[in-house]
C-alpha positions, -999 to +999 in steps of 0.1 A: +002+000+001+030+023+008+043+011-023+013+030-047+015+059-023+041+064-028+044+061-066+008+081-068+028+111-052+061+106-074+037+110-104+020+139-091+053+160-081+068+150-116+030+161-133+035+195-103+072+204-110+068+205-151+043+227-149+062+262-148+044+293-153+076+310-168+076+289-196+045+291-213+040+308-244+019+337-248-004+353-275-001+375-295-029+407-291-058+402-310-062+414-347-091+442-355-109+417-373-109+394-346-118+421-313-145+423-337-160+390-342-151+389-309-180+421-299-197+407-326-202+368-303-204+389-270-234+408-288-251+376-302-246+358-267-263+386-251-290+388-276-293+351-278-297+357-234-326+378-241-352+361-266-346+328-242-360+355-213-387+369-237-398+336-244-400+321-205-413+353-201-443+345-225-450+307-215-449+317-178-478+340-185-497+315-209-497+286-187-505+314-156-536+323-175-542+290-181-548+282-148-562+307-134-591+304-163-587+262-153-594+273-119-624+294-126-643+272-151-639+246-120-655+273-098-629+278-071-618+305-060-593+327-077-565+349-057-561+381-082-519+372-102-494+393-088-480+422-112-451+414-130-432+431-161-444+431-193-429+407-213-401+429-235-397+421-268-356+423-278-363+425-314-343+412-343-305+411-337-284+442-347-255+439-356-224+464-330-213+490-349-171+494-358-154+518-335-147+550-354-110+551-377-084+564-353-074+602-361-047+609-382-012+608-364+007+654-365+036+652-380+028+625-412+060+623-441+049+651-463+046+676-431+083+665-424+112+688-432+148+682-450+175+676-427+208+709-429+232+707-447+261+684-435+235+668-401+237+632-393+210+612-399+200+581-374+210+546-396+178+533-382+158+564-401+183+565-429+155+561-464 
């Protein structure tokens, strides 16, 4: 029994030793297209949740109406139903609008002044 426990402990130690947070690769930042796709997916999921809540609300209202009608038909005492908020129809899905384009950066290449005569230009900025 102790031999099995020793093997399990050794395997667990080896598994945790192999996991080092610094050795994991990092993902590159998402592109604008990927961000837009993620935003649309998030908006569609939120809309889908609203549609599901609307359908549930309608089903509950229908069930309650049937229950009250059935109780009245049987001649039993019926209390006044509790007032709830009306069901809100979310309407059709509308994709989120894209963010406004970034403004142009001041000091573009057309605005640049030529270097003074005899000035040394950085090799990193050489044409």
